[in-house]
LUMLOKOL-178103 format. One line per 5 residues: number of its first residue (from 0); their letters; for each residue z, y, x of N, C-alpha, C. Coordinates in steps of 0.02 Angstrom, whole numbers, plus 50000, padded with zeros to 5 digits. Layout:
N
NUM = A = Z:Y:X:Z:Y:X:Z:Y:X ~ ...
***
This chain:
116
0 = MDIRL = 41408:42788:46166:41431:42851:46141:41424:42852:46066 ~ 41472:42885:46033:41467:42894:45961:41497:42961:45942 ~ 41480:42985:45883:41507:43048:45858:41572:43032:45823 ~ 41625:43067:45841:41691:43054:45812:41712:43108:45763 ~ 41686:43170:45771:41710:43225:45729:41655:43275:45717
5 = LVLRT = 41649:43295:45654:41606:43351:45634:41650:43398:45593 ~ 41649:43463:45608:41689:43512:45572:41643:43564:45543 ~ 41649:43574:45477:41614:43627:45443:41665:43680:45425 ~ 41648:43743:45437:41692:43799:45419:41659:43837:45362 ~ 41701:43858:45315:41675:43889:45254:41726:43938:45226
10 = SNPKL = 41702:43984:45186:41748:44031:45152:41780:43998:45091 ~ 41752:43941:45068:41779:43908:45009:41782:43832:45022 ~ 41834:43808:45058:41837:43737:45075:41837:43691:45014 ~ 41872:43709:44961:41875:43666:44901:41805:43657:44871 ~ 41768:43711:44865:41700:43708:44837:41655:43664:44880
15 = LAEFY = 41659:43673:44946:41616:43634:44991:41635:43560:44990 ~ 41700:43544:44986:41722:43475:44981:41698:43444:44916 ~ 41700:43482:44862:41673:43456:44798:41599:43442:44803 ~ 41562:43486:44838:41490:43476:44847:41477:43411:44885 ~ 41509:43401:44941:41497:43341:44981:41524:43278:44947
20 = SLLGF = 41572:43286:44903:41595:43228:44864:41540:43201:44819 ~ 41493:43243:44799:41436:43220:44759:41394:43169:44798 ~ 41397:43172:44864:41358:43126:44906:41396:43061:44920 ~ 41459:43057:44898:41498:42997:44907:41556:43003:44955 ~ 41566:43062:44984:41624:43072:45029:41688:43072:44988
25 = KFEYH = 41740:43041:45016:41806:43040:44984:41853:43078:45030 ~ 41870:43139:45009:41910:43184:45051:41984:43179:45036 ~ 42023:43188:45089:42095:43198:45084:42108:43271:45102 ~ 42157:43302:45071:42176:43371:45085:42242:43368:45123 ~ 42241:43390:45185:42302:43385:45226:42300:43435:45284
30 = KHGNS = 42350:43433:45324:42353:43472:45386:42391:43432:45438 ~ 42378:43447:45500:42417:43417:45554:42434:43471:45604 ~ 42495:43468:45629:42517:43518:45676:42515:43588:45646 ~ 42488:43635:45686:42483:43704:45664:42416:43721:45632 ~ 42375:43671:45621:42309:43683:45591:42317:43704:45518
35 = PYHYS = 42268:43739:45491:42270:43755:45420:42256:43692:45378 ~ 42274:43695:45314:42255:43641:45269:42180:43636:45268 ~ 42155:43574:45265:42083:43563:45266:42068:43496:45232 ~ 42004:43484:45220:41981:43422:45189:41954:43376:45244 ~ 41965:43312:45237:41944:43264:45288:41919:43200:45255
40 = ATIGS = 41861:43175:45278:41833:43112:45254:41809:43073:45315 ~ 41815:43007:45311:41793:42964:45366:41731:42926:45346 ~ 41682:42925:45391:41620:42887:45382:41613:42843:45444 ~ 41626:42779:45438:41625:42737:45497:41678:42761:45546 ~ 41658:42778:45606:41706:42805:45655:41703:42881:45660
45 = TVLEI = 41665:42913:45615:41657:42985:45616:41700:43017:45562 ~ 41734:43071:45579:41773:43109:45531:41736:43174:45517 ~ 41725:43188:45453:41696:43252:45431:41753:43293:45403 ~ 41765:43352:45432:41818:43396:45408:41790:43462:45386 ~ 41821:43488:45334:41801:43553:45306:41861:43600:45312
50 = YPLAK = 41852:43651:45353:41905:43699:45368:41886:43768:45341 ~ 41937:43810:45331:41922:43880:45316:41889:43913:45376 ~ 41857:43970:45365:41827:44007:45420:41879:44023:45473 ~ 41858:44024:45536:41901:44044:45591:41916:44119:45585 ~ 41969:44141:45618:41989:44211:45613:41934:44259:45633
55 = NQDEP = 41893:44241:45683:41840:44285:45707:41774:44272:45673 ~ 41773:44234:45619:41712:44214:45585:41706:44250:45518 ~ 41649:44282:45506:41637:44318:45443:41603:44275:45391 ~ 41562:44228:45414:41526:44185:45367:41512:44117:45400 ~ 41497:44067:45359:41484:44000:45386:41419:43998:45426
60 = DKNLR = 41415:43950:45472:41354:43939:45510:41304:43903:45465 ~ 41250:43937:45448:41200:43908:45403:41145:43872:45441 ~ 41147:43874:45508:41095:43843:45548:41111:43770:45564 ~ 41173:43749:45555:41191:43679:45566:41154:43636:45515 ~ 41125:43582:45539:41089:43537:45494:41117:43467:45502
65 = LGFGI = 41133:43435:45447:41161:43368:45447:41114:43321:45410 ~ 41119:43257:45425:41081:43206:45390:41125:43146:45376 ~ 41120:43120:45314:41161:43063:45294:41118:43010:45260 ~ 41131:42948:45276:41101:42892:45240:41142:42879:45178 ~ 41108:42875:45120:41142:42868:45056:41128:42798:45027
70 = ENFDQ = 41181:42762:45009:41173:42695:44980:41143:42698:44910 ~ 41169:42740:44867:41146:42745:44798:41103:42807:44789 ~ 41052:42811:44830:41008:42870:44835:40982:42893:44767 ~ 40953:42847:44728:40921:42867:44665:40972:42899:44618 ~ 41031:42870:44612:41082:42897:44567:41107:42965:44593
75 = VMITL = 41115:42972:44658:41136:43036:44687:41084:43090:44672 ~ 41020:43073:44678:40967:43122:44664:40971:43145:44590 ~ 40982:43098:44545:40988:43116:44474:41047:43163:44463 ~ 41104:43146:44492:41164:43188:44486:41152:43258:44514 ~ 41121:43262:44573:41108:43327:44604:41061:43370:44561
80 = KILQV = 41011:43339:44531:40964:43375:44488:40998:43399:44424 ~ 41041:43356:44394:41077:43376:44334:41122:43436:44349 ~ 41153:43436:44408:41197:43491:44428:41160:43551:44457 ~ 41094:43546:44457:41049:43600:44480:41062:43621:44552 ~ 41074:43571:44594:41080:43583:44666:41011:43603:44692
85 = DFAQE = 41008:43650:44738:40944:43673:44766:40915:43620:44813 ~ 40852:43605:44803:40815:43559:44847:40767:43600:44890 ~ 40771:43591:44956:40721:43620:45001:40661:43575:45005 ~ 40672:43510:44992:40617:43461:44991:40635:43407:44941 ~ 40592:43395:44893:40602:43342:44844:40600:43275:44880
90 = PTQTE = 40628:43223:44849:40626:43156:44880:40553:43135:44894 ~ 40541:43115:44956:40473:43096:44976:40476:43050:45037 ~ 40423:43012:45046:40417:42969:45105:40396:43013:45164 ~ 40431:43007:45219:40415:43044:45280:40410:42994:45338 ~ 40392:43018:45395:40389:42974:45454:40459:42950:45474
95 = FGFMA = 40511:42983:45448:40580:42964:45465:40612:42921:45410 ~ 40577:42909:45356:40603:42870:45300:40598:42909:45235 ~ 40619:42878:45181:40618:42910:45116:40678:42958:45113 ~ 40665:43022:45101:40718:43072:45107:40707:43132:45062 ~ 40760:43169:45053:40759:43234:45020:40800:43282:45063
100 = IIIDS = 40788:43346:45054:40828:43396:45088:40858:43441:45035 ~ 40924:43444:45034:40959:43487:44987:40992:43544:45025 ~ 41017:43593:44988:41051:43650:45018:41123:43650:44992 ~ 41171:43648:45038:41241:43646:45017:41264:43714:44992 ~ 41325:43718:44968:41350:43779:44937:41357:43837:44986
105 = DGRKI = 41353:43824:45051:41353:43878:45101:41283:43896:45125 ~ 41232:43859:45105:41164:43873:45125:41137:43829:45181 ~ 41175:43778:45202:41151:43731:45254:41102:43682:45223 ~ 41051:43664:45261:41005:43611:45240:41033:43544:45260 ~ 41035:43498:45212:41063:43432:45222:41010:43380:45206
110 = ELYKN = 40993:43338:45255:40944:43285:45245:40979:43224:45216 ~ 40952:43197:45163:40978:43137:45131:40926:43083:45135 ~ 40944:43027:45166:40898:42971:45176:40917:42913:45131 ~ 40867:42879:45105:40879:42821:45063:40891:42761:45108 ~ 40952:42733:45103:40967:42671:45140:40937:42612:45102
115 = N = 40909:42565:45139:40879:42507:45106:40931:42453:45094
***
């Protein structure tokens, strides 16, 4: 089994795509069928898509938590600090590996792991 698709919904797709681009995601802006325009990036066999909020949705789900292994971890941390991204946890060694927890532009906590 593997994860093939993750969809984040937001009131500002462009802003959220720019935020995740800081982590190394390379997004395309497109649509297929009757879907709205959205941002899409592929990580291995998983597609991360950023869509506008659904019609019945007032705000993004802030309880969703994601974790990503980062190849250039140290440089990404420097960039995030320069851009004053909010950190819920500074980079530290944990039982799960060396990691930091940041907060995306919608308020979701995102775990970033240092890949060796």
